[in-house]
N, C-alpha and C positions, 0 to 999 in steps of 0.2 A: 541501033540494037535495040530490040523487044524483050522485054522482061516480064514474066507472069509470075505474080505473088498470090499464092494460094492462101487464102484466108478463111480462118474459122471462127465462128462467135461461140464462146463458151461462157459459162457463169463465173463469176468473180469467186476465186477459191479463198479469199479472204472473209468471206461471210460467214454466217452460221450453217455449216454443213450438217445434214441428218439424212437417215435412210427411212423409208416407208416400210413398215413392217410387211404389209400385205405383198408388195413386189420386190421389194429389197432394192429398188431404184433410189436415184437422188430425188430428195423432195426439194423442187425448186422454187416453191413459193417464197418470195421475199429476197430470191437472189438477183443480182444485177447483171445483165450480159454485156460482157465486153469482148475485146479481141483477144484471142489466144496470145500470150506474152511472147512466145516463140516466133509467131509470125511478125509480130512488130520489131523483134530483134532481126530478123531477116529483112525487113524493110529499110531498117535503119543503117544495116552493113552495107546494103547495096547502095544507098545513098550517100553513105560516107566514103565509099570506095571509088565508086565511078564519079568522074568529071561531070558536072551539070552540063546538060544537053546531049550528052552522049548516048544515054539509054531513056527509054520510055517505057514507065512502070506500069502495069495494068493489073490492079487489085481484082481477083475472081473469087466469087462465093457461091456456093450452092446452098439456096435457101429461101424462106418467104418473103414476104414483104418487111418482116421485122429485121432480116439480116441486112438491110441496107445500112442500118445504124454502124456496123463494123466496116462496110465499105466506105462510108463517109470518113470515119475516123482515121482509114488508111490514107485517104485524099487529103485531109488535113496533115497528115504527117510527112507527105511528100509524094505519095503516089500519082501520078499524072491523070488517071482514069481508072473507072471501074466498071465492071460489068456482074450481072446477077444471072444466075442460071436457074430457072425453076420450070417445072411443068405440073400444074396442079391435077392434071387428069392421071398421072402416073405417080407422082411423089407426095400423094396427100397424107401418107402416113409415114412411119419411121423407116429409114433405110440404112443398110449397112456400109461398112466403109468400103466394101469391094463394089459396090454402086457408085459411091463417091469418087472411086478411082476412074472407073469407066466413064463416067460422066465429065471429070475433068480432063481425062485423055482426049475424048472427042473433041471438047472445046478448044483445047490448046492445038490440036491438030488443025481445026478449022480456022482459028484466027492467026496461026502461025507465030511463034516466039524462037528467040535464040536460047534464052534462059529461063529455067523456071526453078523459082525461089519458095520455099515453104519453111515453117516452122518444124524441127526434129519430131516433136511430141506435142499433142495436145493435152489441156488440163483434165480433160473428161476420161479420156482412154488410155492416153500415154503409152500407145502402142508403137508409135514410130513406123507405121505401116504404110502411110500414104504415100510419102517420098521415094521408097524403093520400088514399091509396087507401080507407080507412075512412071517412072523411068523403064519399068519392064515393059508396059504398056506402049510406051513411045519410042520403045528401042533408042535411048538416050542415054549417054554416059552418066554415071551417078557418084557423088561424094558426099558422104553426110558429116555431120558433126563440125561444119567449117567455122572457123573462128577468125579468118581472114581472108580476103580474096583482091587479087590485083588482075587487071586485063592486059592482055598482049598489046603491043604496039599494033599488030595486024588485025586486031579486035575479032580473032577467031579462036581464041585459046584463054584459059583463066589459069592463074597460079594460086592454089588454095592451100591454106594452112588447116591442120585438123588438130584436135585435141584428144589424146590418147589416154589410157590408164596410166596411173602412177607419174602425171605430169609430163609425159612424153608428149613429141610434137612430130608432126608428120607433114611433109610439102608435097602437094600432089599438082601436076600440070594436066589440066583436061582441056580436050577439044570441045568447042561448041558445035551443036546445041547439047546442053547438059541440064541435069537436075541436080541441085543442092539442096541440103537442109542445114538449118542454124539452130544452134541450141540456144535456151533462154538464157539471156544474159550476156551472150557473146558480143553484143553490141548495146551500146548506151541509146536508149530510145529517149529522144527529147520530148518537151511538152510542145503542143501545138498553140500557135498564137491565136488571138482571138480573131483576127482577119482570116485565118486560113480557117477556122472553124465555121466562120460564118459562110466563107465562100463553099465550103464541102455541103454545106445545107442548102445551096441553090443550085447544084449541080445536077443535071439529070442522069440517072443510072439506067442505061438500057438493059432490058431483061430478054434472055436468049432462051427460047424452049428446044424441047429435044430434036423437033423437025429442021430447027435452024443451024443444028450441029451434026445433022446427020445420023440422029439415033431414032430408034424404034422403041415401043414399049417393051418389044421382047428381048430387046438389049439389055435391059436393066432388071431381069430377074435375079432375085436374091441367089448368090452362089452359096460356097461352102467357106465363108468368112469366120465361122464359129458361133457358138450360141452361149447365152450366159446359163450357168447351171447353179451356182451358189456363191453366196457373199461369205468369206471369212473374214471379222475384223482382225486388225494386227495385234499382236501381243503388246501390253503395255510396256514401254522404255523403262529400263532400270535407271536409277541415279548413279551416275559417274562417282566414284570416290575420287578425293583430291589426290595428287600425287605426294608421297611422304617427303618430309623435310630433309634435304641432302645431308644435313649438318648432323642428324641423329645417327646413332649407333645401330647396328641391327636387332639388339634385344630392344632398344627404346621404340623402333618401327613395329615391331611385333606387340608391344605391349600398348600401342596406340599412341606412342609419343609422350607418354606420362613420366615426369620425373620422378625419381624414387624419393619419397619423403621419410625424413628420421622420425623415429617413435622410440619413447621409452616404455618398458616393460615391467610393471610392478609385480614383482614375487615375494610377497610378505606375508606374515600372518593376517587374517581379516582385520583386526583392530589396528595394525600399523600400516596397512595397505590403503585403508579408508582414510586414516590421518594424512598419508602421502598425497593421495588424490586430493583432498581439500587443500592442502598446502599449496599445490599446482594449481587449483583453480583460483585460490585468491592472489597468488602472484602474477596470474594473468589476467586479473580485473574480472574474471567471469562472476566469482562470488563476492 
């Protein structure tokens, strides 16, 4: 059983994020590139669900030489091999998600896989476009937001668990080949050992250009994937008020929970009222 893991390299979202005023794009100076967390969860789920030796996982990435860092991280965490796709004559600049899907579909068709696994969303765009669009291009069955998977004894179908809104769950039986997406946090990602990290640095990662996967430069012209128009920052979050003490009565809740304090009102002539106040202050040690 051959499994393709679609990997994306993103910037660490825990770093200091800021936008450049001129272009309203992310200022990535000083940010550390990492593997998309949802992609790592997808790899962890596959390795935990399938018996050892049953499947061969190939990590696939579209990117320049610097993207090999993400592929080596996946190999250290359990992927069996890695492939990088890049054609500098065509993909020298930025390219949209529609081109990424076309290139991935061509590479997967050329290499041949039974199951395609990827993260449901990326940290940078979070559009969730790649998985469903890839299934459409390949004409494969598709299941999104998978939280658990099991393979049939005949190894021709999967039993998948999906998380729905409001805590609901859904169980789906899906024939292979198929495309599934996994949410961040759906599987626990373990730390790679030192020996695995060193071994991943020594492996050779083959590079495939467009000719090797049957694509021409005309096949990857930008389509209608959308265009960035304007960035609107989110509204500041309001502080949540604590829940009222259930032991208070409605009047105390309305008044902020403050208990009613007793007080004495002095209603006398000025001389007598002043003398009464002085006696009160002396008796309480204030004077």
